[in-house]
C-alpha positions in Angstrom: -110.3 -6.3 14.0 -109.5 -5.6 17.6 -106.4 -5.3 19.8 -105.2 -7.7 22.4 -107.5 -6.2 25.1 -110.5 -6.5 22.8 -111.5 -2.8 23.6 -110.7 -1.1 20.2 -112.7 -2.0 17.1 -112.0 -1.6 13.4 -114.4 -2.4 10.6 -113.3 -2.5 6.9 -114.0 -4.0 3.5 -111.6 -5.8 1.3 -111.5 -8.2 -1.6 -108.5 -10.1 -0.2 -109.2 -10.6 3.5 -106.1 -12.8 4.2 -103.7 -10.3 2.7 -105.5 -7.3 4.3 -105.3 -8.8 7.7 -101.7 -9.7 7.2 -101.1 -6.0 6.4 -102.9 -5.0 9.7 -100.9 -7.5 11.8 -97.6 -6.3 10.3 -98.4 -2.6 10.5 -97.7 -2.2 6.7 -99.3 1.3 7.0 -97.8 2.7 10.2 -100.0 5.9 10.4 -103.3 3.8 9.9 -105.9 3.3 12.7 -105.1 -0.2 13.1 -101.3 0.4 13.4 -101.9 3.3 15.8 -104.2 1.2 18.1 -102.5 -2.1 17.5 -105.6 -3.9 16.0 -104.0 -7.2 15.2 -106.8 -9.8 15.8 -109.4 -10.8 13.4 -112.4 -11.5 15.5 -115.3 -11.3 13.0 -115.7 -11.4 9.2 -118.4 -12.1 6.6 -118.1 -12.9 3.0 -120.4 -11.4 0.3 -120.8 -12.1 -3.3 -121.1 -8.4 -4.3 -119.0 -5.5 -3.1 -122.1 -3.3 -2.6 -123.5 -5.8 -0.1 -120.1 -5.7 1.8 -120.1 -1.9 1.7 -123.7 -1.7 3.1 -122.8 -4.1 5.9 -119.7 -2.2 6.8 -121.7 1.0 7.0 -124.3 -0.8 9.1 -121.7 -2.0 11.6 -119.8 1.3 11.7 -123.1 3.1 12.4 -123.9 0.8 15.4 -122.8 1.5 18.9 -120.0 -0.3 20.8 -122.3 -2.8 22.5 -123.8 -3.8 19.2 -120.3 -4.5 17.9 -119.6 -6.5 20.9 -122.7 -8.5 20.6 -122.0 -9.1 16.9 -118.5 -10.5 17.7 -119.8 -12.6 20.6 -122.5 -14.2 18.5 -119.9 -15.7 16.2 -116.8 -15.8 18.2 -117.6 -15.9 22.0 -114.0 -16.5 23.0 -112.7 -13.6 20.9 -110.2 -15.9 19.2 -108.0 -14.6 16.4 -109.7 -16.1 13.2 -106.8 -15.3 10.9 -105.5 -18.8 10.8 -109.0 -20.1 9.9 -108.8 -18.2 6.6 -108.1 -20.4 3.5 
């Protein structure tokens, strides 16, 4: 997730992506990182069959530097569109 300026990045894991993004967009947890920095755009996501795989990927992404995160997003979503509405 990112903010409207595409300069703050949040990476997380969930078993219910649509609901979790909705929570971020609506600042359900006002003291959270995404609320504080207004991360309201879903610009990248992946689905995994097993939670362990998702957690491993989350750690890999979080361990990367800023440019690696930007490159990852650009590879899938070069226009930095909000992908929330594509979730079904």
